[in-house]
C-alpha positions in Angstrom: -6.8 -106.0 17.2 -10.2 -107.2 15.8 -11.8 -106.5 19.2 -10.5 -102.9 19.0 -11.8 -102.5 15.5 -15.2 -103.8 16.5 -15.4 -101.5 19.5 -14.4 -98.6 17.4 -17.0 -99.5 14.8 -19.8 -99.5 17.4 -18.6 -96.3 19.1 -18.5 -94.6 15.7 -21.9 -95.9 14.7 -23.3 -94.8 18.1 -21.8 -91.3 17.7 -23.0 -91.0 14.1 -26.4 -92.3 15.0 -26.7 -89.9 17.9 -25.7 -87.0 15.7 -28.2 -88.0 13.1 -31.0 -88.6 15.6 -30.5 -85.0 16.9 -31.7 -84.0 13.5 -34.6 -86.5 13.4 -34.8 -89.9 11.7 -31.3 -89.5 10.2 -31.9 -91.5 7.1 -29.8 -90.5 4.2 -30.9 -90.9 0.6 -28.4 -90.8 -2.3 -29.0 -89.5 -5.8 -26.8 -90.1 -8.8 -27.2 -89.6 -12.5 -26.3 -93.3 -12.9 -29.0 -94.3 -10.4 -32.6 -95.5 -10.7 -35.7 -94.3 -9.1 -36.5 -98.0 -8.5 -33.6 -98.2 -6.1 -33.8 -97.7 -2.3 -31.6 -94.6 -2.3 -28.7 -96.2 -0.4 -25.1 -95.3 -1.3 -24.8 -98.5 -3.4 -28.3 -98.2 -4.9 -28.9 -94.5 -5.4 -32.0 -92.9 -6.8 -31.8 -91.1 -10.2 -33.9 -87.9 -9.5 -34.0 -85.5 -6.7 -37.8 -85.6 -6.9 -37.8 -89.3 -6.1 -35.7 -88.6 -3.0 -37.9 -85.6 -2.1 -41.0 -87.8 -2.2 -39.3 -90.4 0.2 -37.6 -88.0 2.6 -39.2 -87.3 6.0 -38.3 -84.8 8.7 -34.8 -85.4 9.9 -33.6 -87.0 6.6 -30.8 -86.0 4.4 -30.7 -86.1 0.6 -27.1 -86.2 -0.8 -26.8 -85.6 -4.5 -23.7 -86.7 -6.4 -21.9 -85.1 -9.3 -23.7 -84.4 -12.5 -26.3 -82.4 -14.3 -30.0 -82.9 -13.2 -32.7 -81.4 -15.4 -35.8 -81.3 -13.2 -38.0 -79.2 -11.1 -37.9 -80.1 -7.4 -41.3 -79.6 -5.7 -40.7 -80.7 -2.1 -43.9 -82.3 -0.8 -43.0 -81.7 2.8 -40.6 -79.9 5.1 -39.0 -80.5 8.5 -40.6 -80.2 11.9 -38.2 -77.7 13.5 -34.7 -76.3 13.1 -33.3 -79.5 14.6 -35.5 -81.8 12.5 -35.0 -80.5 9.0 -35.0 -82.1 5.5 -31.6 -81.4 4.1 -30.8 -81.3 0.3 -27.1 -81.2 -0.2 -24.5 -81.7 -2.9 -22.0 -84.5 -2.0 -18.9 -83.0 -0.5 -16.4 -81.9 -3.2 -18.7 -82.8 -6.0 -20.2 -80.4 -8.6 -23.9 -80.8 -8.8 -25.9 -78.7 -11.3 -29.7 -78.6 -11.2 -31.1 -76.9 -14.3 -34.5 -75.6 -15.5 -33.4 -76.0 -19.1 -33.1 -78.8 -21.7 -30.5 -79.3 -24.4 -31.8 -78.5 -27.9 -30.4 -80.0 -31.2 -31.8 -79.9 -34.7 -30.9 -76.3 -35.5 -31.1 -75.3 -39.2 -29.0 -72.5 -40.6 -30.8 -69.6 -42.2 -29.2 -66.4 -43.6 -26.5 -64.4 -41.8 -25.8 -65.9 -38.4 -29.4 -66.9 -37.8 -30.5 -70.5 -37.0 -33.9 -72.0 -36.5 -35.4 -74.9 -34.6 -38.9 -76.2 -34.4 -40.0 -78.1 -31.2 -43.3 -79.9 -30.7 -45.4 -78.2 -28.0 -45.8 -81.5 -26.3 -42.2 -81.2 -25.3 -43.1 -78.5 -22.9 -46.0 -80.1 -21.2 -48.3 -77.8 -19.2 -45.9 -74.8 -19.2 -44.4 -73.3 -22.4 -42.2 -70.3 -21.5 -42.3 -69.2 -25.2 -46.0 -68.5 -25.1 -46.1 -67.3 -21.4 -45.2 -63.6 -21.0 -43.7 -61.7 -18.1 -46.4 -59.7 -16.3 -47.4 -58.4 -12.9 -47.9 -55.3 -10.7 -45.3 -52.6 -11.2 -43.8 -54.3 -14.3 -43.1 -51.8 -17.0 -42.4 -53.0 -20.6 -40.0 -50.8 -22.6 -41.7 -49.7 -24.8 -45.1 -50.1 -23.4 -46.5 -52.4 -26.1 -43.6 -54.8 -26.0 -44.1 -58.4 -24.9 -41.4 -60.3 -23.0 -41.3 -64.1 -23.0 -40.2 -66.1 -19.9 -38.0 -68.3 -22.1 -34.3 -68.0 -22.7 -31.6 -69.5 -25.0 -28.1 -70.3 -23.7 -24.9 -70.9 -25.6 -22.3 -72.8 -23.6 -23.8 -71.6 -20.3 -24.3 -67.9 -21.1 -27.6 -66.5 -22.3 -28.5 -64.7 -25.4 -30.9 -61.7 -25.2 -34.5 -61.7 -26.3 -35.1 -59.5 -29.4 -37.8 -56.9 -29.4 -38.8 -57.9 -32.9 -38.1 -61.1 -34.9 -36.6 -59.1 -37.7 -33.7 -58.2 -35.4 -32.8 -61.9 -35.1 -32.8 -62.3 -38.9 -30.4 -59.4 -39.4 -26.6 -59.7 -39.1 -25.6 -60.4 -35.5 -23.8 -58.1 -33.1 -21.1 -60.4 -31.7 -21.5 -58.7 -28.3 -25.3 -59.0 -28.2 -26.6 -62.1 -29.9 -30.3 -62.3 -30.0 -33.2 -64.8 -30.1 -36.9 -64.8 -30.7 -39.8 -67.3 -30.6 -43.2 -68.0 -31.9 -45.8 -70.6 -30.9 -48.6 -72.0 -33.0 -51.1 -74.8 -32.4 -48.6 -77.6 -32.8 -45.0 -76.3 -32.4 -42.7 -73.7 -31.0 -40.2 -72.1 -33.3 -37.1 -70.4 -32.0 -34.7 -68.3 -34.0 -31.3 -67.5 -32.6 -28.1 -65.9 -33.6 -24.9 -68.0 -33.3 -21.9 -66.2 -34.6 -19.3 -68.5 -36.2 -20.8 -71.4 -34.2 -22.7 -74.5 -35.2 -25.3 -74.8 -32.3 -25.6 -78.5 -33.0 -22.0 -79.0 -32.0 -22.1 -76.8 -28.9 -24.1 -76.8 -25.7 -27.3 -75.0 -26.5 -30.0 -75.0 -23.9 -33.4 -73.4 -23.5 -35.6 -72.6 -20.5 -38.4 -75.1 -20.1 -39.2 -75.0 -16.3 -40.5 -72.0 -14.4 -38.4 -72.8 -11.4 -35.8 -75.2 -10.1 -36.6 -75.7 -6.4 -40.0 -74.4 -5.1 -42.9 -75.9 -3.1 -46.2 -75.8 -4.8 -48.0 -74.8 -1.5 -47.2 -72.6 1.5 -46.0 -73.7 4.9 -43.4 -76.2 3.7 -41.0 -75.4 6.6 -37.4 -76.1 7.7 -35.7 -77.1 4.5 -31.9 -76.8 3.9 -30.5 -76.5 0.4 -26.7 -76.4 0.2 -23.9 -76.8 -2.2 -25.6 -76.8 -5.6 -25.5 -74.8 -8.8 -29.1 -73.9 -9.5 -29.7 -72.2 -12.8 -31.7 -71.5 -16.0 -35.3 -71.0 -14.9 -38.3 -69.2 -16.6 -39.4 -67.3 -13.6 -42.1 -64.6 -13.8 -42.1 -61.1 -12.4 -42.1 -61.1 -8.6 -44.0 -58.1 -7.2 -44.9 -57.7 -3.5 -48.6 -58.1 -4.2 -48.5 -61.5 -5.8 -46.9 -64.9 -5.4 -43.2 -64.6 -5.7 -41.6 -67.5 -7.4 -37.8 -67.5 -7.7 -35.4 -69.9 -9.3 -35.4 -71.2 -5.8 -38.0 -70.1 -3.3 -39.5 -70.7 0.1 -43.2 -70.0 -0.8 -44.5 -68.5 2.5 -42.8 -70.8 5.0 -40.5 -70.7 7.9 -36.9 -71.6 8.7 -35.2 -72.5 5.5 -31.4 -72.4 5.1 -30.1 -71.7 1.6 -26.4 -71.8 1.7 -23.2 -72.3 -0.4 -25.1 -72.4 -3.7 -24.6 -70.7 -7.0 -28.0 -69.3 -8.2 -27.9 -67.8 -11.6 -29.7 -67.2 -14.9 -33.2 -66.5 -13.8 -35.4 -64.6 -16.1 -36.7 -62.6 -13.1 -35.9 -63.6 -9.5 -33.0 -65.6 -8.1 -34.0 -66.5 -4.5 -37.5 -65.7 -3.3 -38.4 -65.5 0.3 -41.8 -64.5 -0.8 -45.5 -64.0 -0.6 -48.1 -66.7 -1.3 -50.5 -66.4 -4.2 -54.3 -65.8 -4.0 -57.1 -64.5 -6.0 -55.9 -60.9 -5.5 -52.6 -61.4 -7.2 -52.0 -58.4 -9.6 -55.6 -57.3 -9.3 -56.2 -53.7 -8.3 -53.3 -53.9 -5.9 -50.9 -51.5 -7.7 -51.2 -48.7 -5.1 -50.4 -48.0 -1.5 -54.0 -48.7 -0.5 -53.8 -51.9 -2.5 -50.7 -53.1 -0.8 -52.2 -52.3 2.7 -54.9 -54.7 1.7 -52.3 -57.3 0.8 -50.7 -56.9 4.2 -54.0 -57.3 6.0 -54.7 -60.5 4.1 -51.1 -61.8 4.9 -51.7 -61.2 8.6 -54.8 -63.3 8.4 -52.8 -65.9 6.5 -50.2 -66.5 9.1 -47.8 -63.6 8.8 -46.2 -63.7 12.3 -42.8 -64.5 13.7 -43.8 -68.0 14.7 -45.0 -69.0 11.3 -43.3 -67.1 8.5 -39.8 -66.1 7.7 -36.7 -66.6 9.9 -34.8 -67.9 6.9 -31.0 -67.9 6.4 -29.5 -67.1 3.0 -25.7 -67.2 3.4 -22.5 -67.7 1.4 -24.3 -68.0 -2.0 -23.3 -66.5 -5.3 -26.4 -65.0 -7.0 -26.0 -63.6 -10.5 -27.5 -63.0 -13.9 -31.1 -62.4 -12.9 -33.0 -59.8 -14.9 -35.2 -58.5 -12.0 -33.8 -59.3 -8.6 -31.2 -61.4 -6.8 -33.1 -62.0 -3.5 -36.7 -60.9 -3.2 -39.3 -61.2 -0.5 -42.6 -59.6 0.4 -43.3 -60.2 4.1 -42.0 -63.8 3.8 -38.5 -62.4 4.3 -39.2 -61.1 7.8 -36.9 -62.1 10.7 -34.4 -63.5 8.1 -30.7 -63.2 7.8 -29.0 -62.6 4.4 -25.3 -62.9 5.0 -22.0 -63.5 3.3 -23.4 -63.6 -0.3 -21.9 -62.3 -3.5 -24.6 -60.7 -5.6 -23.8 -59.3 -9.1 -25.0 -58.7 -12.6 -28.6 -58.1 -11.6 -30.9 -56.2 -14.0 -27.7 -55.9 -16.1 -29.3 -55.8 -19.5 -32.1 -53.5 -18.6 -34.5 -55.5 -20.7 -37.6 -54.0 -19.1 -38.6 -51.4 -16.5 -40.5 -51.5 -13.2 -40.2 -50.9 -9.5 -38.8 -54.2 -8.2 -35.2 -54.4 -9.5 -32.3 -54.8 -7.0 -29.7 -57.1 -5.7 -31.9 -57.5 -2.6 -35.5 -56.2 -2.7 -37.6 -56.7 0.4 -41.0 -55.5 1.6 -41.8 -56.1 5.2 -38.2 -56.7 6.3 -39.1 -56.7 10.0 -36.0 -57.5 12.0 -34.1 -58.6 8.9 -30.3 -58.6 9.0 -28.4 -57.9 5.8 -24.7 -58.2 6.6 -21.3 -59.1 5.2 -22.5 -59.2 1.6 -20.6 -58.1 -1.5 -23.0 -56.6 -4.1 -22.0 -55.0 -7.4 -23.2 -54.6 -10.9 -26.8 -53.9 -10.0 -29.4 -51.2 -10.5 -29.9 -50.9 -6.7 -27.8 -53.1 -4.4 -30.2 -53.1 -1.4 -33.8 -51.8 -1.5 -36.0 -52.0 1.6 -39.5 -50.9 0.7 -42.2 -50.6 3.4 -41.9 -51.9 7.0 -38.2 -52.3 7.4 -38.8 -52.0 11.1 -35.8 -53.3 13.1 -33.9 -54.0 9.9 -30.1 -53.8 10.1 -27.8 -53.3 7.0 -24.3 -53.8 8.3 -20.8 -54.6 7.1 -21.6 -54.8 3.4 -19.3 -54.0 0.5 -21.3 -52.2 -2.2 -19.7 -50.9 -5.4 -20.3 -50.3 -9.1 -24.1 -50.1 -8.5 -26.3 -47.4 -9.9 -27.4 -46.9 -6.3 -26.2 -48.7 -3.1 -29.1 -48.4 -0.7 -32.7 -47.3 -1.1 -34.9 -47.0 2.0 -38.5 -46.3 0.9 -41.5 -45.4 3.1 -40.2 -47.0 6.2 -40.6 -45.5 9.7 -37.7 -47.3 11.4 -35.9 -48.0 13.5 -33.5 -49.0 10.6 -29.8 -49.3 11.2 -27.2 -48.8 8.4 -23.7 -49.3 9.9 -20.1 -50.3 9.1 -20.8 -50.4 5.3 -18.4 -49.6 2.5 -20.5 -47.5 0.1 -18.4 -46.9 -3.0 -20.8 -46.3 -5.9 -21.4 -42.8 -7.3 -24.8 -42.7 -5.5 -24.8 -44.2 -2.0 -28.3 -43.7 -0.6 -31.8 -42.7 -1.8 -33.9 -41.8 1.3 -37.6 -41.8 1.3 -37.9 -42.9 4.9 -37.6 -41.7 8.5 -36.3 -43.4 11.6 -32.8 -44.4 10.2 -29.4 -44.3 11.9 -26.3 -44.2 9.7 -23.2 -45.1 11.8 -19.6 -45.8 11.0 -20.1 -46.0 7.3 -17.7 -45.0 4.5 -19.7 -42.7 2.1 -17.9 -42.2 -1.2 -21.0 -41.0 -3.2 -24.1 -38.9 -3.1 -27.2 -38.9 -1.0 -30.6 -38.2 -2.6 -33.5 -37.3 -0.3 -37.3 -37.0 -0.8 -38.8 -34.2 1.3 -42.2 -35.8 1.8 -44.2 -38.8 0.6 -48.0 -38.8 1.4 -48.4 -42.6 1.2 -49.7 -44.1 4.4 -47.6 -47.1 5.4 -47.6 -49.3 8.5 -45.5 -49.5 11.6 -45.7 -52.4 14.0 -45.3 -53.5 17.6 -41.7 -54.1 18.5 -40.2 -57.3 16.9 -43.6 -58.2 15.6 -45.7 -58.1 12.5 -48.7 -56.8 14.4 -49.7 -53.6 12.6 -50.2 -50.6 15.0 -51.2 -47.9 12.6 -50.5 -46.2 9.3 -48.4 -43.0 8.9 -47.3 -40.7 6.1 -43.6 -40.3 5.3 -41.9 -37.0 6.1 -38.2 -36.6 5.6 -35.8 -36.5 8.5 -35.6 -38.4 11.8 -32.2 -39.5 10.6 -29.0 -39.7 12.7 -25.5 -39.6 11.2 -23.0 -40.8 13.7 -19.3 -41.4 13.4 -19.3 -41.8 9.6 -16.4 -41.0 7.2 -17.2 -39.1 4.0 -14.6 -39.4 1.2 -14.4 -38.8 -2.5 -17.8 -37.5 -3.6 -19.5 -38.3 -0.3 -22.3 -35.8 0.2 -25.0 -35.5 2.9 -25.9 -31.8 2.1 -29.4 -32.8 1.1 -30.1 -33.3 4.7 -29.3 -29.7 5.6 -33.1 -29.4 6.1 -35.9 -31.8 6.7 -39.4 -32.0 8.1 -38.3 -34.1 11.1 -35.0 -33.6 13.1 -31.7 -34.5 11.5 -28.6 -34.9 13.8 -25.0 -35.3 12.7 -22.3 -36.0 15.2 -18.8 -37.4 15.1 -18.5 -37.5 11.3 -15.4 -36.6 9.3 -15.6 -34.9 5.9 -12.5 -35.1 3.8 -11.5 -33.5 0.5 -14.2 -33.2 -2.1 -17.1 -34.1 0.1 -20.3 -32.1 0.7 -19.8 -30.0 -2.4 -22.5 -28.3 -4.5 -25.3 -25.9 -4.0 -26.6 -26.1 -0.5 -30.0 -24.8 -1.7 -30.4 -27.8 -4.0 -30.8 -30.1 -1.0 -34.0 -32.1 -1.4 -36.4 -33.6 -3.9 -40.2 -33.5 -3.8 -42.9 -35.9 -4.8 -45.2 -34.2 -7.3 -48.1 -32.4 -5.7 -46.6 -31.7 -2.2 -48.1 -28.5 -0.9 -46.0 -25.4 -0.1 -47.4 -25.4 3.4 -45.6 -28.7 4.0 -42.4 -27.5 2.4 -42.5 -24.5 4.8 -42.1 -26.8 7.8 -38.6 -27.7 6.9 -36.1 -27.4 9.8 -32.3 -27.0 9.8 -30.2 -30.0 10.8 -28.3 -30.2 14.1 -24.6 -30.8 13.8 -22.0 -31.1 16.5 -18.7 -32.7 17.2 -17.8 -33.0 13.5 -14.5 -32.5 11.6 -14.3 -30.8 8.2 -11.0 -31.8 6.7 -11.2 -30.5 3.1 -7.4 -30.4 3.0 -7.1 -34.1 3.7 -7.5 -36.4 0.7 -8.8 -39.8 1.8 -8.6 -40.9 -1.8 -10.5 -44.2 -1.4 -9.7 -46.6 -4.2 -11.1 -50.1 -4.7 -8.6 -52.7 -5.9 -9.3 -56.2 -7.2 -6.4 -58.7 -7.0 -7.3 -62.2 -7.9 -9.7 -63.6 -5.4 -9.0 -60.8 -2.9 -10.4 -57.2 -2.8 -8.7 -54.3 -1.1 -9.6 -50.7 -0.2 -6.7 -48.3 -0.5 -7.5 -45.3 1.7 -5.7 -42.6 3.7 -6.7 -42.2 7.3 -5.6 -40.0 10.1 -5.3 -41.1 13.7 -5.4 -37.5 14.8 -9.2 -37.5 14.2 -9.5 -39.4 17.5 -7.8 -36.8 19.5 -9.2 -33.7 17.7 -12.8 -34.9 18.4 -13.9 -37.5 21.0 -16.8 -39.7 20.0 -19.4 -41.9 21.7 -19.9 -45.6 21.2 -23.1 -46.1 19.2 -25.6 -48.0 21.4 -29.3 -48.2 22.1 -28.8 -45.5 24.7 -26.9 -43.0 22.5 -29.3 -43.2 19.6 -32.6 -41.5 19.8 -35.7 -43.7 19.3 -37.4 -43.6 15.9 -40.1 -40.9 16.1 -43.1 -42.4 14.3 -43.2 -45.8 16.1 -41.5 -44.4 19.2 -39.2 -47.5 19.3 -35.5 -47.7 20.3 -32.7 -49.1 18.1 -32.3 -52.7 19.3 -31.0 -56.0 18.0 -33.7 -58.3 16.5 -33.8 -60.4 19.7 -34.6 -57.2 21.7 -31.1 -57.0 23.2 -29.2 -53.7 23.4 -27.5 -52.5 20.3 -23.7 -51.9 20.8 -21.5 -51.1 17.8 -18.3 -52.3 19.4 -16.8 -54.0 16.4 -15.7 -52.6 13.0 -16.2 -53.8 9.5 -13.3 -56.3 9.9 -14.6 -57.6 13.2 -11.9 -55.8 15.2 -12.9 -54.5 18.6 -13.6 -50.7 18.7 -12.3 -48.4 21.4 -15.4 -48.2 23.4 -14.5 -44.9 25.1 -13.5 -43.2 21.8 -14.4 -45.2 18.6 -12.8 -44.2 15.3 -15.0 -42.5 12.6 -15.8 -44.7 9.6 -15.9 -48.5 9.2 -12.4 -49.2 10.5 -10.7 -48.7 13.8 -7.8 -46.3 12.9 -4.5 -47.6 14.1 -2.1 -45.5 12.1 -1.9 -42.3 10.0 -1.4 -42.4 6.2 -2.2 -44.4 3.1 -3.1 -48.0 3.9 -4.3 -51.0 2.0 -7.0 -53.0 3.7 -8.3 -56.4 2.6 -12.1 -56.0 2.6 -13.2 -59.3 0.9 -11.9 -62.7 -0.1 -13.8 -64.9 -2.5 
């Protein structure tokens, strides 16, 4: 029996060692709140901080962090060598690991009403004090203009209070639904005033932001890192515009091949996850224009923006919430990446400030990016692709309760939007050409800009190489096999400057209503001579079913989410449809490129939202293959 055990031990050790060696050195470092940084990092002698493990880990190594709260900023000094030789940071299986950019604060003193005060020595903050540092950057708009916004925050039992516009507001009687804080810094100390209604903050968990990020390299090209299984929260991030360094609560900092998965990322003053741009001397300096951003792009190309060096990240199965600017952001550093299976909600929820970078997902330079199978709600804009979304695919997403579901801005395509459930009151804002909308459920409005004179780039296929700049006329849009329900409305594409084709779509009760003359918006200053070039859309093979009420209704039931909708199998026999493929879609006009997958293979929309195979000879309109007629309840998401 002992011989069998010994043999099994060596076989197991060999298999384990082989599996680890496939990833590199295979050494595992353990971190525990009860450990010591003087230890060797073994399971019996764990380290105390993630940073100590980060300093020791080499390509191929794994850092396993055990249950507890870690208050530190991880600045990985190195990454892996390849996708098979990574450095992995992971929470121990089944254990809750929280990494926070905050510290607990005691010593609060009661003032009048519900206001409390605490004084903290400035030495507590070190080199960075988020209560003297203000949010700033290109396209950031204070509301009102003269207001200053601090990067700090105050949390009561895990939820944040809102920053007051003026200190006097904090000294007044509190609104129980909107408790406020304010701060002031002098030469020696930082004073924070906060409202705590019917609560003694010295007896509760009160935390304040002290770190500007939680997990972020301090230099570019730290590649092939995996971060999985953590709760990452409470960071004093700055505004993250496309023309400056983009620092998120967790960020990749101009690198390649990260995997960020199965985490909860929440309570960032600005950005949650950043797949972003590096910083240089041009950050936020004369770059707040189309010409300025073209200069940013040219410098990025000179600093390694290519498929072999930058991007190719995977962001999957995370929950991203409570960020006041953006959930996932990236300027060019996001290219060739996949954002998949995430739940993103409560982004820009408090509308503290204004600007042009607020969304669940906000990307510039989303070349060959795939955004798929995400659930996004409670945002200003769920998905905003701005500049150079060439080859991007937005597929199989569940979008609801947003001010706007999708915004495509000054892109030339090809950009695919397919198999999505778009359930907000406004589904799409279009200021781009070269887009194909296929097999979507549209339950809200379309808004369209007629022409944008900005000159923006297009590229060689599946590459960042910039071919030329082009203005942005409306049109070159294809609507194929979509289902319009409720207030779904594509009438604003009745006319456009470039061709618009509509085929295989079904319009049910209440859709395409309104004044057909009110069909487009114009950027200020567009000449009448350009407006006179508008052409009528081309429509064929469509069904207008104004007597059929699809009555799409979204239902939440515990951890499951359902769509109740009425469908009609007769739509398949009344009008036959083509399968959506590279061959059946017309190439995007400006770049003269076909609709392909990111790897250059042929596009074939042969599966529906649920992953069911489509009838390739006659696919159903909308995101689901229709198997029966009548009202049906379809599970569309499970937590």
